[in-house]
ZADO-497305 format. One record per residue: x negated, y negated, z of N, C-alpha, C, O, CB in turn. Coordinates in Angstrom, 1 decimal. Glycine has a CB too. Example, Ala and Ser with C-alpha at 12.3 -4.5 7.8 and 13.67 -1.06 7.14 Angstrom:
2
{node {-13.2; 5.7; 7.8}; {-12.3; 4.5; 7.8}; {-13.2; 3.3; 7.8}; {-14.2; 3.3; 8.5}; {-11.3; 4.5; 9.0}}
{node {-12.8; 2.2; 7.1}; {-13.7; 1.1; 7.1}; {-12.9; 0.0; 7.9}; {-13.4; -1.1; 8.0}; {-14.1; 0.6; 5.7}}
end
This chain:
77
{node {-188.7; -145.5; 143.0}; {-189.1; -144.7; 141.8}; {-188.9; -145.5; 140.6}; {-187.7; -146.0; 140.4}; {-188.4; -143.3; 141.8}}
{node {-189.9; -145.6; 139.7}; {-189.7; -146.4; 138.5}; {-188.9; -145.6; 137.5}; {-188.8; -144.4; 137.6}; {-191.1; -146.9; 138.0}}
{node {-188.5; -146.3; 136.5}; {-187.7; -145.6; 135.4}; {-188.7; -144.6; 134.7}; {-188.2; -143.5; 134.3}; {-187.2; -146.6; 134.4}}
{node {-189.9; -144.9; 134.5}; {-190.9; -144.0; 133.9}; {-191.1; -142.7; 134.7}; {-191.1; -141.6; 134.2}; {-192.2; -144.7; 133.7}}
{node {-191.2; -142.9; 136.0}; {-191.3; -141.7; 136.9}; {-190.1; -140.9; 136.9}; {-190.2; -139.6; 136.9}; {-191.6; -142.2; 138.4}}
{node {-188.9; -141.5; 136.8}; {-187.7; -140.7; 136.8}; {-187.6; -139.9; 135.5}; {-187.2; -138.8; 135.5}; {-186.4; -141.7; 136.9}}
{node {-188.0; -140.5; 134.4}; {-188.0; -139.8; 133.1}; {-189.0; -138.7; 133.1}; {-188.7; -137.6; 132.6}; {-188.3; -140.8; 131.9}}
{node {-190.2; -138.9; 133.6}; {-191.2; -137.9; 133.7}; {-190.7; -136.7; 134.6}; {-190.9; -135.6; 134.2}; {-192.5; -138.5; 134.3}}
{node {-190.0; -137.0; 135.7}; {-189.5; -136.0; 136.6}; {-188.4; -135.2; 135.9}; {-188.3; -134.0; 136.0}; {-189.0; -136.6; 137.9}}
{node {-187.5; -135.9; 135.2}; {-186.5; -135.3; 134.4}; {-187.0; -134.4; 133.3}; {-186.5; -133.3; 133.1}; {-185.5; -136.3; 133.8}}
{node {-188.1; -134.8; 132.6}; {-188.7; -134.0; 131.6}; {-189.3; -132.8; 132.2}; {-189.2; -131.7; 131.6}; {-189.8; -134.8; 130.8}}
{node {-189.9; -132.9; 133.4}; {-190.5; -131.8; 134.1}; {-189.5; -130.8; 134.5}; {-189.6; -129.6; 134.3}; {-191.4; -132.2; 135.3}}
{node {-188.4; -131.3; 135.0}; {-187.2; -130.4; 135.4}; {-186.7; -129.7; 134.2}; {-186.4; -128.5; 134.2}; {-186.1; -131.2; 136.1}}
{node {-186.6; -130.4; 133.1}; {-186.1; -129.8; 131.8}; {-187.0; -128.7; 131.3}; {-186.6; -127.7; 130.9}; {-185.8; -130.8; 130.7}}
{node {-188.3; -129.0; 131.4}; {-189.3; -128.0; 131.0}; {-189.2; -126.7; 131.9}; {-189.3; -125.6; 131.4}; {-190.7; -128.6; 131.1}}
{node {-189.0; -126.9; 133.2}; {-188.8; -125.7; 134.1}; {-187.6; -125.0; 133.7}; {-187.6; -123.7; 133.7}; {-188.8; -126.2; 135.6}}
{node {-186.5; -125.7; 133.5}; {-185.2; -125.0; 133.1}; {-185.4; -124.3; 131.8}; {-184.8; -123.2; 131.6}; {-184.1; -126.1; 133.0}}
{node {-186.1; -124.9; 130.9}; {-186.3; -124.3; 129.6}; {-187.1; -123.0; 129.7}; {-186.7; -122.0; 129.1}; {-187.0; -125.2; 128.6}}
{node {-188.1; -123.0; 130.6}; {-188.9; -121.8; 130.8}; {-188.0; -120.7; 131.4}; {-188.1; -119.5; 131.1}; {-190.1; -122.1; 131.7}}
{node {-187.2; -121.1; 132.4}; {-186.3; -120.1; 133.1}; {-185.3; -119.6; 132.1}; {-185.0; -118.4; 132.1}; {-185.6; -120.8; 134.2}}
{node {-184.8; -120.4; 131.2}; {-183.8; -120.0; 130.2}; {-184.5; -119.0; 129.2}; {-183.9; -118.0; 128.9}; {-183.2; -121.2; 129.5}}
{node {-185.7; -119.3; 128.8}; {-186.4; -118.4; 127.9}; {-186.7; -117.0; 128.6}; {-186.6; -116.0; 127.9}; {-187.7; -119.0; 127.5}}
{node {-187.0; -117.1; 129.9}; {-187.2; -115.8; 130.6}; {-185.9; -115.0; 130.7}; {-185.9; -113.8; 130.5}; {-187.8; -116.1; 132.0}}
{node {-184.8; -115.7; 131.0}; {-183.5; -115.1; 131.0}; {-183.1; -114.5; 129.7}; {-182.6; -113.3; 129.6}; {-182.5; -116.0; 131.5}}
{node {-183.4; -115.2; 128.6}; {-183.1; -114.7; 127.3}; {-183.9; -113.5; 127.0}; {-183.4; -112.5; 126.4}; {-183.3; -115.8; 126.2}}
{node {-185.2; -113.5; 127.3}; {-186.1; -112.3; 127.1}; {-185.5; -111.1; 127.9}; {-185.5; -110.0; 127.4}; {-187.5; -112.7; 127.5}}
{node {-185.2; -111.4; 129.1}; {-184.6; -110.3; 130.0}; {-183.3; -109.7; 129.4}; {-183.1; -108.5; 129.3}; {-184.4; -110.7; 131.4}}
{node {-182.5; -110.7; 128.9}; {-181.2; -110.3; 128.3}; {-181.5; -109.4; 127.1}; {-180.9; -108.3; 126.9}; {-180.4; -111.5; 127.9}}
{node {-182.4; -109.8; 126.2}; {-182.7; -109.0; 125.0}; {-183.3; -107.7; 125.3}; {-182.9; -106.6; 124.7}; {-183.7; -109.8; 124.1}}
{node {-184.1; -107.6; 126.3}; {-184.7; -106.4; 126.8}; {-183.6; -105.5; 127.3}; {-183.5; -104.3; 127.0}; {-185.8; -106.6; 127.9}}
{node {-182.7; -106.0; 128.2}; {-181.7; -105.2; 128.8}; {-180.6; -104.8; 127.7}; {-180.1; -103.6; 127.8}; {-180.9; -106.0; 129.9}}
{node {-180.4; -105.6; 126.8}; {-179.4; -105.3; 125.7}; {-180.0; -104.1; 124.9}; {-179.3; -103.2; 124.5}; {-179.1; -106.5; 124.8}}
{node {-181.3; -104.1; 124.6}; {-181.9; -103.0; 123.8}; {-181.9; -101.8; 124.7}; {-181.6; -100.7; 124.2}; {-183.4; -103.4; 123.4}}
{node {-182.2; -101.9; 126.0}; {-182.2; -100.7; 126.8}; {-180.8; -100.1; 126.9}; {-180.6; -98.9; 126.9}; {-182.7; -101.1; 128.3}}
{node {-179.8; -101.0; 127.0}; {-178.4; -100.5; 127.0}; {-178.1; -99.8; 125.8}; {-177.4; -98.8; 125.8}; {-177.5; -101.7; 127.3}}
{node {-178.5; -100.4; 124.6}; {-178.2; -99.7; 123.3}; {-178.9; -98.4; 123.3}; {-178.3; -97.4; 122.8}; {-178.7; -100.6; 122.2}}
{node {-180.1; -98.3; 123.7}; {-180.8; -97.0; 123.7}; {-180.1; -96.0; 124.6}; {-180.0; -94.8; 124.3}; {-182.3; -97.2; 124.2}}
{node {-179.7; -96.5; 125.8}; {-179.0; -95.5; 126.7}; {-177.7; -95.1; 126.1}; {-177.3; -93.9; 126.3}; {-178.7; -96.2; 128.1}}
{node {-176.9; -95.9; 125.5}; {-175.7; -95.5; 124.8}; {-176.0; -94.4; 123.8}; {-175.3; -93.5; 123.7}; {-175.0; -96.7; 124.2}}
{node {-177.0; -94.7; 123.0}; {-177.3; -93.7; 121.9}; {-177.7; -92.4; 122.5}; {-177.3; -91.3; 122.1}; {-178.5; -94.2; 121.0}}
{node {-178.5; -92.4; 123.6}; {-178.9; -91.2; 124.3}; {-177.7; -90.5; 124.9}; {-177.6; -89.3; 124.8}; {-180.0; -91.5; 125.4}}
{node {-176.8; -91.3; 125.5}; {-175.6; -90.7; 126.1}; {-174.8; -90.0; 125.0}; {-174.3; -88.9; 125.2}; {-174.8; -91.8; 126.8}}
{node {-174.6; -90.7; 123.8}; {-173.8; -90.1; 122.8}; {-174.5; -88.8; 122.3}; {-173.8; -87.8; 122.0}; {-173.7; -91.1; 121.6}}
{node {-175.8; -88.8; 122.2}; {-176.5; -87.6; 121.7}; {-176.4; -86.5; 122.8}; {-176.2; -85.3; 122.4}; {-178.0; -87.9; 121.5}}
{node {-176.4; -86.8; 124.0}; {-176.2; -85.8; 125.1}; {-174.8; -85.2; 125.1}; {-174.6; -84.0; 125.3}; {-176.6; -86.3; 126.4}}
{node {-173.8; -86.1; 124.9}; {-172.4; -85.6; 124.8}; {-172.3; -84.7; 123.7}; {-171.6; -83.6; 123.8}; {-171.5; -86.8; 124.7}}
{node {-172.8; -85.0; 122.5}; {-172.8; -84.1; 121.3}; {-173.5; -82.8; 121.6}; {-172.9; -81.7; 121.3}; {-173.4; -84.8; 120.1}}
{node {-174.7; -82.9; 122.2}; {-175.4; -81.7; 122.5}; {-174.6; -80.8; 123.5}; {-174.6; -79.6; 123.4}; {-176.8; -82.0; 123.1}}
{node {-174.0; -81.4; 124.5}; {-173.2; -80.7; 125.5}; {-172.1; -79.9; 124.8}; {-171.8; -78.8; 125.1}; {-172.7; -81.6; 126.6}}
{node {-171.4; -80.6; 123.9}; {-170.3; -80.0; 123.2}; {-170.7; -78.8; 122.4}; {-170.1; -77.8; 122.3}; {-169.5; -81.0; 122.3}}
{node {-171.9; -79.0; 121.7}; {-172.5; -77.9; 120.9}; {-172.8; -76.7; 121.8}; {-172.6; -75.6; 121.5}; {-173.7; -78.4; 120.2}}
{node {-173.4; -77.0; 123.0}; {-173.8; -75.9; 123.9}; {-172.6; -75.2; 124.5}; {-172.6; -74.0; 124.6}; {-174.7; -76.5; 125.0}}
{node {-171.6; -75.9; 124.8}; {-170.3; -75.3; 125.3}; {-169.7; -74.4; 124.2}; {-169.3; -73.3; 124.5}; {-169.3; -76.4; 125.7}}
{node {-169.7; -74.9; 123.0}; {-169.2; -74.1; 121.9}; {-170.1; -72.8; 121.7}; {-169.5; -71.7; 121.6}; {-169.2; -74.9; 120.5}}
{node {-171.4; -72.9; 121.7}; {-172.2; -71.8; 121.6}; {-172.0; -70.8; 122.8}; {-172.0; -69.6; 122.6}; {-173.7; -72.2; 121.6}}
{node {-171.8; -71.3; 124.0}; {-171.5; -70.5; 125.1}; {-170.2; -69.7; 125.0}; {-170.2; -68.5; 125.3}; {-171.5; -71.4; 126.4}}
{node {-169.2; -70.4; 124.5}; {-167.9; -69.7; 124.3}; {-168.0; -68.6; 123.2}; {-167.5; -67.5; 123.4}; {-166.9; -70.8; 123.8}}
{node {-168.8; -68.9; 122.2}; {-169.0; -67.9; 121.1}; {-169.7; -66.7; 121.7}; {-169.3; -65.5; 121.4}; {-169.8; -68.5; 119.9}}
{node {-170.7; -66.9; 122.5}; {-171.5; -65.8; 123.1}; {-170.6; -65.0; 124.0}; {-170.6; -63.8; 124.1}; {-172.7; -66.3; 123.8}}
{node {-169.8; -65.7; 124.8}; {-168.9; -65.1; 125.7}; {-167.9; -64.2; 125.0}; {-167.7; -63.0; 125.4}; {-168.1; -66.1; 126.5}}
{node {-167.4; -64.6; 123.9}; {-166.4; -63.8; 123.1}; {-167.1; -62.6; 122.5}; {-166.6; -61.5; 122.4}; {-165.8; -64.7; 122.0}}
{node {-168.4; -62.8; 122.0}; {-169.1; -61.7; 121.5}; {-169.4; -60.6; 122.5}; {-169.3; -59.4; 122.3}; {-170.5; -62.1; 120.9}}
{node {-169.8; -61.0; 123.7}; {-170.0; -60.1; 124.8}; {-168.8; -59.4; 125.2}; {-168.8; -58.2; 125.4}; {-170.6; -60.8; 126.1}}
{node {-167.7; -60.1; 125.3}; {-166.4; -59.5; 125.6}; {-166.0; -58.4; 124.5}; {-165.5; -57.4; 124.9}; {-165.3; -60.5; 125.7}}
{node {-166.2; -58.8; 123.3}; {-166.0; -57.8; 122.2}; {-166.8; -56.6; 122.3}; {-166.4; -55.5; 122.1}; {-166.1; -58.5; 120.8}}
{node {-168.1; -56.8; 122.6}; {-169.0; -55.6; 122.8}; {-168.6; -54.8; 123.9}; {-168.6; -53.5; 123.8}; {-170.5; -56.1; 123.0}}
{node {-168.2; -55.4; 125.1}; {-167.7; -54.6; 126.2}; {-166.5; -53.8; 125.8}; {-166.3; -52.6; 126.2}; {-167.4; -55.5; 127.4}}
{node {-165.6; -54.4; 125.1}; {-164.4; -53.7; 124.7}; {-164.7; -52.5; 123.8}; {-164.2; -51.4; 123.9}; {-163.4; -54.6; 123.9}}
{node {-165.7; -52.7; 122.8}; {-166.1; -51.6; 122.0}; {-166.8; -50.5; 122.8}; {-166.6; -49.3; 122.5}; {-167.1; -52.1; 120.9}}
{node {-167.6; -50.9; 123.8}; {-168.2; -49.9; 124.6}; {-167.2; -49.1; 125.4}; {-167.4; -47.9; 125.6}; {-169.3; -50.5; 125.6}}
{node {-166.2; -49.7; 125.9}; {-165.2; -49.0; 126.7}; {-164.4; -48.1; 125.7}; {-164.0; -47.0; 126.2}; {-164.2; -50.0; 127.3}}
{node {-164.2; -48.5; 124.5}; {-163.5; -47.6; 123.5}; {-164.4; -46.4; 123.2}; {-163.8; -45.4; 122.8}; {-163.2; -48.4; 122.3}}
{node {-165.7; -46.5; 123.3}; {-166.6; -45.4; 123.0}; {-166.6; -44.4; 124.2}; {-167.0; -43.2; 124.0}; {-168.0; -45.9; 122.7}}
{node {-166.3; -44.8; 125.4}; {-166.3; -43.9; 126.5}; {-165.3; -42.7; 126.3}; {-164.2; -42.9; 125.9}; {-166.0; -44.7; 127.9}}
{node {-165.8; -41.5; 126.8}; {-164.8; -40.4; 126.6}; {-163.7; -40.6; 127.6}; {-163.8; -41.1; 128.7}; {-165.5; -39.1; 126.9}}
{node {-162.5; -40.2; 127.2}; {-161.3; -40.3; 128.0}; {-161.3; -39.1; 128.9}; {-161.5; -38.0; 128.5}; {-160.0; -40.4; 127.1}}
{node {-161.0; -39.3; 130.2}; {-161.0; -38.2; 131.1}; {-159.6; -37.7; 131.4}; {-159.4; -36.8; 132.2}; {-161.6; -38.6; 132.4}}
end
């Protein structure tokens, strides 16, 4: 193999590696964005869950208070 052929082969190998690296970087950026989106969605869902739990507790207390008032309205036997 001549020196010219070796250089040409090395350049071809470098070009292939560069293409692979560019694809990996593209995948990395895509996955990093997807990860960021998922974290934001997770945070929003955690916040929404806390809000729903709070609303549920408030409703539970209101129902309990109504039941207590209804029991107080019942005639005593």
